[in-house]
C-alpha positions, 0 to 999 in steps of 0.5 A: 455499512461495513461489508458489501456482498456483491453478486454478478448476474446475467439472465437469458432464457436458460438462466432465468432461474437465477432471478429467484436466487437473488433472495437466497441470502435470506437463508441467514436469519441473523444478518447484521445491520451493517451488511448490505447486498448488491447485484450487478447486472452485466448485460441482461435483456431489457425484459429480464433486467426489469424483473431483476431490478424489481426483485432487488427492490423487493428484498432491499438489495442494491441494483447496478446495471452495466450495458454489456449485452453485446459482450460475453458475460464477464463476472470479474468485470461486474464484480469490479464495477460493484466494488468501485461503486461500493461505499463500504470498507470491505467487500465479499463476492458471492455468486447467486448460486451460493447459499449461506447458513443461519448466522453466516454473515455474522461469522463473516463480519467477525473474520475482519478482526479474527483474520486481521484484515482490519490491521493488515489490508493484505489479508483476505478470507476464502470461504469453501463451498459444498456443491449440492445435488438436485436432491440435496438442494431440495433438502437444504434449509439454511439451518445450523442443523442442515449446515452440520448435516451437509458438511458431514455428507461432504466428508462421507462422500454422500453422493445423494446429497453432495456432488463434491466440495472445494476449499479453493473458491472465489467467495472471498472477503477483502479490504475494498481499497486494497482490492482496488489498489491491486487492480481487482479482477484483471479484465484481460481475462475474457468472459470467465475462467481463471480471473478469480485465481489470478486475483487471489494468487496476487493477494496470497503473495501480498498476505504472506500468511503461508510460506510460498510453495515449491515450484509456485507457478506449476498447475498440479492436481486439483484443490482436493487431491493436492497432497504435496506442497508444490504449485500454487494450489497447495497454498491456495486451498489453505485459505479455504481449509482454515475457514472450513475448520472454523465452521464457515462454508457456503452451499452451491445450489444445483442448477443445469449447465448453460448450453453455451458452456462448451463454447467457452473452452477456447476462451478458458484455455486462453485465460489459463495461458494468461494466468500461468504467464502472470504467475511468473510475471512481475507485471502489476495489474493497474489499480481500479478507481473508487467511483464513490469518491467522485471526480478529480482534476489532476494537474501533474501526475507524478509518483506522489499522486498517481501510483497504485496505492493512492490512485483509487482514492481520486475516483474518476480522474481528468487531466488538465493537459487534456482540457483545451484551455489557456486560462485558469478561468476556463479550467474553473468553468470546466470544474463547475460544469463537470462537477469536479469534486477535487483538484490535485496539485503537486507544487501549486506555485510551480507556474502562473497557470497552476498558481492562478488556478490554485488561488481560484480554488481556495477563493471559491472553496473548491476542495483540493489536495497538495501532494508533495515530498515531506521533510524527512526521508521516505515521506510525503504529504496530502494536504487539503488546507495549504502548502507548507507554512500556509497549511493549518495542519502544522499548528499546535492544536494538531500536534500539541497533545499528551504522549505515552512514555512508549510513544515518546521513546519510540519517537526518540528512537525514530529520530536517532535511526533517521539521523544514523541512516543513509537515507536522505532527501538529496544525495549525500556523502559518506557520514563522518564522526564529529571528531573527523569534522572538527579536525577537518574544519578547525572547529575543535572547542568552538561553537558550531553554527550549521547553515544549510543553504537552499535554492534561491528559486525554491518555492518555500524561499520565494513565498515564505519570507517574513521580513527578509528576502533570501538575499537579505538572509545571506547578508545576515550570515555575512554580518554575523561572521564579521561580528566582533560581539561573539567569540570562538565560533564558526559558521559551517555553510553547505550549499544545496546539493543541486546548486553548483555555486555559492553566491553572495557569501565570502569565507572568513575566519568565522564562515567556512564552506564545507565540501559539497559532498559532506553528509548533512546528518553528520553536520547536524550532529556536529553543530550547536545551532542550526540556522536556516531560511526555511530549509527542511534540514531544520526539521532534522535539527529538531530531531537531533534536539538542537536549537533551530533558528529560521529567518523565513517562515518554515512549516516548523516555525511554531511555538516551542519549536524553531525560533523566528529571527529577523536580524543578525543582532537577534541571532548573535544575542541568542548565540550569546545566551544560555540556549542549551537551557532553552532547548531542554524546555523545548525537547518534549515539544520537538518529540510531539511535533515529530510524532505527529508528523510521522504518524498522523500527517506524513505518508511513508514509504520506500522512494525511488529517485533519480537526478534530472538535469534540464537544458538550462543546467538546472537539476532536480531530484525526481521521485519516480516511484513510492512503495507506501508503508503508511498512508495518511490522507483525510480520514483514511489512515492505514499502515501496510505491514511489511512481512519478512516471513510467513505468519503461519509456518509449516508446523501448523496443523493445516499442513498435515496433508503435506507432511509426508511429502515434506523432507523437512517441514521447517521454513528456509530463510527468505530467498530471491524468488521469481514471483513478483514483488508488490509495493509492500511485499518482501522476498517470498519464502519456499519450503526447504528441500533435501540435498541430493545426498539426503535424497539418495540416502532416503532412497537407499533406506526405503527402496534399496532395490530401486536405488541399485537398479537406477544407479549409473554404475553397472556394478551396483545395477548388477546386485539390484536383484539381491534386494528385490522383495 
């Protein structure tokens, strides 16, 4: 299924008529096969609930029941639950009193591509509503003819058929996952009122479809009377305007006002205040879980696995710390008893407890994910097959595939940009030119071997050795530096940024320690060869098309990529041969591997980090937040479009109603706004205002009497009567 049409309901003696309206979607005789319908009952009495369920079964409608009879009816909560339970890619919210026309759902499906929701999940579609009178109700059949007739009646202000129409509505089509990521309807709103406006205003800021209006948080006019581009309603209605122009509309079936409606006035006012507060706030609405994903056990919540973008995909989450357990076997019993669908680890070897649980999950074929930082700046991975070298996803069958010329050039450009950027996995010093470094470390005319050291207790160091331990590796480096078999070379060794000392190595003519603050990208560019144990820096070496040698098993130690070496003699022999020719043969493989990593395997984003120092002196770089621009996890692959300016400018005909009030319809440059930024949004763009001088000149030309009468200068006020018409 592609779209789930979700409709909330609660029935009592005053709203019994709603049961008959469950089937009103059938006014459309051309419903596509990939659209399903769901009714969410939120607290109807048992008698009515049985009738609702039978009506749903009769018309092929999914039925969901929420036991909220003791609480006020909350359509937002019901819609949220329907969205969380759904299994479709897109959702559409349609109240039971909204009736389609023949072909409406086919038009709605087309909007996924037309509006670009398939490419940019921040986009959404709003459907306007024509409110029928009781008589109009009796005359509307759902035919295309009636659709045209009643839209015409709305424009003619035909009070016999139509009460009113509105292009600012809650009948909207969304990318379902993006809806969940943005928190859906905020359930701080009580019962009903303003919860739909809040949701759509969040989507409006995300979508960047239109420039943000002046004085965004102000609540002026209503949707039909707003004629100046100021306040949130001016932007809000444009989404419905666009659908109306395209011929898409729903018809509101007339019904009596619920007798308790007046009781909601204090609640609605409270909701209005909350809505206004949120318009000005930077507070993020917490994400909602995708309950169709089942249950997840999480060991260590962190920025990689517990943030608004990724959290919904775990479904219902349990935390290991909340389980009173002292053994991995007890954890396994919990997993089986609660029917946990997957276990999420960060570093699965972080301690013995986690390691044992990870081993048991693998042995018993219990699904799991490892969520960790990637090897290029601004990257992380979600791997369901293993950690680093033990993962199957680095094998050639995943990345060894034909690329187009454009893909090759784009990947090369990515490599160049990465090495030239200031971004890095660990804090680095200022970039230096190759000439600067050659002079500083006396390596002009010499072959340079760059050796980025690692932390001896690093997981990849401890687990993925091949024939040599890390201490053996240091001995190999020393042996190479003291060899007489090769001439005219220097080995530049850089300690890990989070390590304070270099132990196990001694400087000599051919082995020099570089300053701790030296930029790793600059050292790679200087080098002829990159030599490492398992460091991710080796991948940066591949990105600079340098030969990379590994003494341990790194994830990039693969055929036609990094070369596995196990002794000083192997390394010396390689240095002595014509390795440049060897690298030339490998370049295309380098490109294919990197293209695969940054497009198909890694998830990318803007990372927020800080250095953490423990009592034992150990330091780590902790990732505290990720604003994802790309998400790759299992079969879900999406790019979140960064938008520097609105897609539709004020030059569009949609802005005709505002033109007379806009001093200059051109759009200003992006400026800092008080409106909150989301994890993928950029600065919002207001309409450019006239200067004070320009406004005065305009006033003088158009209303000279008013200009002089309102002047702060008495002499000018005195002559004002001369200009009075």
